[in-house]
VOKEPA-805931 format. One record per atom (N, C-alpha, C, CB): y negated, z negated, x; atom name. Coordinates in steps of 0.02 Angstrom, whole numbers. Glycine has a CB too. Layout:
N
((Y,Z,X),"CA")
...
This chain:
116
((-1563,548,472),"N")
((-1519,496,446),"CA")
((-1558,443,405),"C")
((-1482,462,504),"CB")
((-1618,429,429),"N")
((-1660,386,391),"CA")
((-1671,412,317),"C")
((-1726,379,428),"CB")
((-1686,471,314),"N")
((-1698,502,245),"CA")
((-1634,501,202),"C")
((-1724,578,253),"CB")
((-1581,511,232),"N")
((-1515,510,193),"CA")
((-1501,437,172),"C")
((-1452,539,238),"CB")
((-1508,389,217),"N")
((-1502,322,200),"CA")
((-1544,298,144),"C")
((-1515,286,253),"CB")
((-1608,325,142),"N")
((-1655,313,88),"CA")
((-1629,344,20),"C")
((-1725,342,106),"CB")
((-1599,406,26),"N")
((-1571,435,-32),"CA")
((-1515,397,-64),"C")
((-1549,501,-17),"CB")
((-1482,360,-20),"N")
((-1427,322,-37),"CA")
((-1445,247,-57),"C")
((-1378,324,21),"CB")
((-1509,238,-66),"N")
((-1540,173,-84),"CA")
((-1538,122,-32),"C")
((-1509,146,-142),"CB")
((-1527,144,30),"N")
((-1530,97,84),"CA")
((-1598,102,123),"C")
((-1471,109,132),"CB")
((-1600,68,177),"N")
((-1665,73,216),"CA")
((-1647,68,292),"C")
((-1718,12,195),"CB")
((-1660,120,325),"N")
((-1654,120,397),"CA")
((-1709,78,438),"C")
((-1657,192,418),"CB")
((-1687,31,471),"N")
((-1731,-10,510),"CA")
((-1739,18,582),"C")
((-1705,-82,512),"CB")
((-1684,44,606),"N")
((-1681,75,672),"CA")
((-1620,121,676),"C")
((-1677,20,727),"CB")
((-1629,180,712),"N")
((-1577,229,721),"CA")
((-1583,260,791),"C")
((-1580,284,666),"CB")
((-1527,257,826),"N")
((-1531,290,893),"CA")
((-1458,301,914),"C")
((-1573,246,948),"CB")
((-1447,343,962),"N")
((-1381,353,985),"CA")
((-1380,382,1052),"C")
((-1344,395,940),"CB")
((-1318,396,1072),"N")
((-1303,420,1136),"CA")
((-1257,485,1129),"C")
((-1270,363,1178),"CB")
((-1235,517,1175),"N")
((-1198,581,1166),"CA")
((-1137,577,1124),"C")
((-1177,607,1231),"CB")
((-1104,518,1118),"N")
((-1042,515,1080),"CA")
((-1043,464,1022),"C")
((-986,499,1126),"CB")
((-1099,438,1004),"N")
((-1104,390,947),"CA")
((-1174,380,929),"C")
((-1072,324,961),"CB")
((-1182,345,875),"N")
((-1249,328,843),"CA")
((-1244,254,824),"C")
((-1265,374,777),"CB")
((-1297,219,833),"N")
((-1306,150,807),"CA")
((-1361,151,749),"C")
((-1329,100,867),"CB")
((-1342,116,697),"N")
((-1392,110,644),"CA")
((-1401,37,625),"C")
((-1373,152,582),"CB")
((-1461,18,614),"N")
((-1478,-48,588),"CA")
((-1507,-29,518),"C")
((-1531,-91,638),"CB")
((-1465,-40,468),"N")
((-1485,-23,399),"CA")
((-1475,-80,352),"C")
((-1446,36,373),"CB")
((-1518,-79,297),"N")
((-1505,-121,242),"CA")
((-1468,-76,191),"C")
((-1572,-153,214),"CB")
((-1412,-103,168),"N")
((-1368,-70,117),"CA")
((-1379,-110,51),"C")
((-1288,-70,140),"CB")
((-1390,-70,1),"N")
((-1393,-107,-64),"CA")
((-1333,-147,-85),"C")
((-1407,-60,-117),"CB")
((-1340,-205,-111),"N")
((-1288,-248,-130),"CA")
((-1235,-218,-178),"C")
((-1319,-308,-160),"CB")
((-1258,-171,-216),"N")
((-1211,-136,-265),"CA")
((-1168,-82,-234),"C")
((-1251,-103,-321),"CB")
((-1177,-71,-170),"N")
((-1138,-15,-135),"CA")
((-1094,-49,-77),"C")
((-1190,43,-103),"CB")
((-1034,-28,-77),"N")
((-989,-56,-25),"CA")
((-1009,-24,41),"C")
((-913,-43,-41),"CB")
((-1001,-58,94),"N")
((-1013,-33,162),"CA")
((-981,32,178),"C")
((-990,-81,210),"CB")
((-918,30,160),"N")
((-871,90,169),"CA")
((-898,153,131),"C")
((-797,72,142),"CB")
((-916,140,68),"N")
((-946,198,30),"CA")
((-1010,222,59),"C")
((-959,180,-43),"CB")
((-1053,175,75),"N")
((-1116,193,103),"CA")
((-1110,236,170),"C")
((-1156,128,116),"CB")
((-1068,210,216),"N")
((-1059,245,278),"CA")
((-1023,311,266),"C")
((-1021,202,328),"CB")
((-974,316,220),"N")
((-942,378,205),"CA")
((-991,430,179),"C")
((-888,367,155),"CB")
((-1029,411,135),"N")
((-1078,455,106),"CA")
((-1135,474,159),"C")
((-1109,422,42),"CB")
((-1150,429,202),"N")
((-1202,443,251),"CA")
((-1174,496,302),"C")
((-1224,374,288),"CB")
((-1108,487,323),"N")
((-1076,531,365),"CA")
((-1070,601,336),"C")
((-1012,504,380),"CB")
((-1052,602,273),"N")
((-1040,665,239),"CA")
((-1109,706,229),"C")
((-1006,649,169),"CB")
((-1160,668,214),"N")
((-1224,701,202),"CA")
((-1253,727,270),"C")
((-1274,652,166),"CB")
((-1247,683,323),"N")
((-1277,702,388),"CA")
((-1235,761,416),"C")
((-1279,639,440),"CB")
((-1172,760,411),"N")
((-1135,818,442),"CA")
((-1148,886,402),"C")
((-1056,802,443),"CB")
((-1157,876,338),"N")
((-1175,936,298),"CA")
((-1243,962,318),"C")
((-1175,920,223),"CB")
((-1293,919,325),"N")
((-1359,935,350),"CA")
((-1357,970,419),"C")
((-1400,871,354),"CB")
((-1322,939,464),"N")
((-1318,968,534),"CA")
((-1284,1040,529),"C")
((-1275,917,585),"CB")
((-1233,1045,492),"N")
((-1198,1108,492),"CA")
((-1242,1169,459),"C")
((-1130,1098,453),"CB")
((-1280,1142,409),"N")
((-1322,1192,374),"CA")
((-1386,1212,410),"C")
((-1340,1166,306),"CB")
((-1411,1172,451),"N")
((-1476,1183,487),"CA")
((-1474,1190,561),"C")
((-1520,1129,473),"CB")
((-1420,1173,593),"N")
((-1426,1175,670),"CA")
((-1416,1237,701),"C")
((-1380,1130,702),"CB")
((-1376,1284,672),"N")
((-1358,1344,701),"CA")
((-1303,1335,756),"C")
((-1417,1376,728),"CB")
((-1268,1280,753),"N")
((-1213,1270,797),"CA")
((-1156,1317,781),"C")
((-1191,1200,795),"CB")
((-1126,1339,835),"N")
((-1066,1386,826),"CA")
((-1007,1349,800),"C")
((-1046,1420,894),"CB")
((-998,1290,831),"N")
((-941,1247,813),"CA")
((-960,1200,761),"C")
((-914,1211,871),"CB")
((-917,1189,713),"N")
((-936,1144,650),"CA")
((-942,1073,679),"C")
((-875,1147,586),"CB")
((-993,1037,658),"N")
((-1005,969,676),"CA")
((-966,925,629),"C")
((-1080,952,674),"CB")
((-932,871,653),"N")
((-899,822,610),"CA")
((-898,755,642),"C")
((-829,844,595),"CB")
((-897,704,602),"N")
((-895,632,630),"CA")
((-821,617,636),"C")
((-934,575,581),"CB")
((-808,567,681),"N")
((-737,546,683),"CA")
((-720,510,617),"C")
((-724,498,746),"CB")
((-654,501,607),"N")
((-640,475,542),"CA")
((-658,399,529),"C")
((-570,485,530),"CB")
((-657,359,585),"N")
((-673,290,575),"CA")
((-744,273,590),"C")
((-629,249,615),"CB")
((-758,204,585),"N")
((-825,180,603),"CA")
((-819,106,613),"C")
((-880,197,548),"CB")
((-870,77,642),"N")
((-870,3,654),"CA")
((-933,-22,622),"C")
((-867,-17,732),"CB")
((-929,-82,594),"N")
((-988,-111,561),"CA")
((-988,-191,580),"C")
((-984,-98,476),"CB")
((-1045,-210,597),"N")
((-1058,-280,609),"CA")
((-1120,-300,568),"C")
((-1068,-294,685),"CB")
((-1117,-354,530),"N")
((-1170,-380,496),"CA")
((-1220,-418,548),"C")
((-1142,-426,441),"CB")
((-1286,-421,531),"N")
((-1332,-447,575),"CA")
((-1371,-495,540),"C")
((-1373,-398,606),"CB")
((-1379,-556,565),"N")
((-1422,-605,530),"CA")
((-1502,-584,542),"C")
((-1405,-684,560),"CB")
((-1542,-605,498),"N")
((-1612,-594,503),"CA")
((-1642,-619,569),"C")
((-1645,-628,446),"CB")
((-1614,-673,592),"N")
((-1640,-697,657),"CA")
((-1624,-656,718),"C")
((-1615,-764,670),"CB")
((-1572,-613,706),"N")
((-1550,-567,764),"CA")
((-1575,-497,757),"C")
((-1474,-564,769),"CB")
((-1608,-483,701),"N")
((-1628,-414,681),"CA")
((-1673,-378,741),"C")
((-1670,-419,609),"CB")
((-1723,-415,761),"N")
((-1766,-387,816),"CA")
((-1729,-373,884),"C")
((-1824,-438,829),"CB")
((-1680,-417,899),"N")
((-1642,-409,960),"CA")
((-1595,-347,953),"C")
((-1602,-473,976),"CB")
((-1570,-342,896),"N")
((-1523,-284,884),"CA")
((-1565,-219,881),"C")
((-1481,-293,814),"CB")
((-1620,-221,851),"N")
((-1667,-161,849),"CA")
((-1685,-137,922),"C")
((-1735,-182,809),"CB")
((-1704,-187,964),"N")
((-1720,-172,1032),"CA")
((-1659,-140,1071),"C")
((-1742,-237,1066),"CB")
((-1601,-169,1059),"N")
((-1541,-139,1092),"CA")
((-1533,-67,1064),"C")
((-1473,-183,1078),"CB")
((-1540,-50,1006),"N")
((-1529,12,980),"CA")
((-1583,60,1008),"C")
((-1529,8,906),"CB")
((-1643,40,1020),"N")
((-1699,74,1045),"CA")
((-1679,98,1120),"C")
((-1764,26,1041),"CB")
((-1640,62,1155),"N")
((-1633,71,1225),"CA")
((-1567,95,1246),"C")
((-1647,11,1258),"CB")
((-1536,138,1203),"N")
((-1472,169,1215),"CA")
((-1460,200,1279),"C")
((-1460,216,1168),"CB")
((-1510,244,1301),"N")
((-1506,282,1360),"CA")
((-1499,235,1419),"C")
((-1566,327,1367),"CB")
((-1542,187,1422),"N")
((-1538,136,1481),"CA")
((-1471,97,1482),"C")
((-1600,83,1477),"CB")
((-1454,76,1418),"N")
((-1395,36,1412),"CA")
((-1332,72,1440),"C")
((-1385,17,1340),"CB")
((-1326,134,1418),"N")
((-1266,171,1433),"CA")
((-1263,199,1506),"C")
((-1260,229,1383),"CB")
((-1315,190,1543),"N")
((-1313,203,1613),"CA")
((-1271,147,1649),"C")
((-1385,207,1642),"CB")
((-1264,88,1616),"N")
((-1231,32,1641),"CA")
((-1159,21,1613),"C")
((-1272,-27,1628),"CB")
((-1154,37,1552),"N")
((-1088,24,1519),"CA")
((-1070,79,1468),"C")
((-1090,-44,1483),"CB")
((-1009,100,1470),"N")
((-990,152,1423),"CA")
((-986,123,1350),"C")
((-922,183,1444),"CB")
((-990,167,1302),"N")
((-984,150,1235),"CA")
((-916,118,1221),"C")
((-995,210,1193),"CB")
((-863,147,1248),"N")
((-793,124,1236),"CA")
((-790,50,1266),"C")
((-735,175,1272),"CB")
((-815,39,1323),"N")
((-809,-34,1350),"CA")
((-852,-78,1307),"C")
((-833,-41,1428),"CB")
((-911,-56,1286),"N")
((-955,-96,1243),"CA")
((-920,-117,1175),"C")
((-1020,-55,1228),"CB")
((-889,-66,1150),"N")
((-856,-78,1080),"CA")
((-800,-123,1084),"C")
((-830,-13,1047),"CB")
((-758,-117,1130),"N")
((-703,-160,1140),"CA")
((-728,-232,1150),"C")
((-662,-137,1199),"CB")
((-778,-239,1194),"N")
((-806,-307,1207),"CA")
((-834,-341,1143),"C")
((-863,-303,1261),"CB")
((-864,-299,1098),"N")
((-887,-324,1034),"CA")
((-832,-348,990),"C")
((-924,-271,1000),"CB")
((-777,-305,984),"N")
((-719,-326,950),"CA")
((-691,-391,976),"C")
((-670,-274,954),"CB")
((-688,-399,1041),"N")
((-659,-459,1071),"CA")
((-703,-519,1057),"C")
((-651,-449,1146),"CB")
((-769,-508,1068),"N")
((-815,-563,1057),"CA")
((-815,-593,987),"C")
((-882,-540,1071),"CB")
((-808,-546,939),"N")
((-806,-568,869),"CA")
((-741,-584,841),"C")
((-835,-520,828),"CB")
((-688,-585,889),"N")
((-621,-601,874),"CA")
((-589,-556,819),"C")
((-618,-673,854),"CB")
((-604,-492,822),"N")
((-581,-441,778),"CA")
((-514,-413,804),"C")
((-635,-384,771),"CB")
((-460,-422,768),"N")
((-397,-391,792),"CA")
((-398,-317,786),"C")
((-338,-418,756),"CB")
((-368,-287,833),"N")
((-364,-214,833),"CA")
((-304,-190,875),"C")
((-428,-184,860),"CB")
((-282,-133,862),"N")
((-228,-100,898),"CA")
((-260,-48,944),"C")
((-175,-67,849),"CB")
((-260,-57,1007),"N")
((-296,-9,1053),"CA")
((-277,61,1048),"C")
((-286,-28,1123),"CB")
((-212,68,1025),"N")
((-185,142,1014),"CA")
((-229,180,962),"C")
((-107,142,986),"CB")
((-263,145,917),"N")
((-300,176,860),"CA")
((-373,171,861),"C")
((-279,147,798),"CB")
((-400,136,912),"N")
((-473,124,913),"CA")
((-509,191,918),"C")
((-492,77,973),"CB")
((-487,233,957),"N")
((-526,298,968),"CA")
((-497,357,938),"C")
((-534,314,1041),"CB")
((-454,348,883),"N")
((-431,408,851),"CA")
((-470,422,789),"C")
((-360,404,835),"CB")
């Protein structure tokens, strides 16, 4: 993913995930919309996985994604959080964590569509 981000003129500061999601701390070029960057990153990574993994079932990302901007003062804290996904998700599920983030940042959402 870091290589693909670089090919898209971005820069991956930290990448890590858990069984059902991935977290990325990336710098996205100002000339590129976040939606375009994420869409191209997802398309390229799924293509790479499907061409190289030998998986019987085709890999694909879910349709949506979530993005939160991070101030420079919080960059190291977010990077540490991403590095410790295994430990973190022993305590809290991704679904609970994500809804808490939406609530914390006062982002309106319809719970019927969050996981589709």
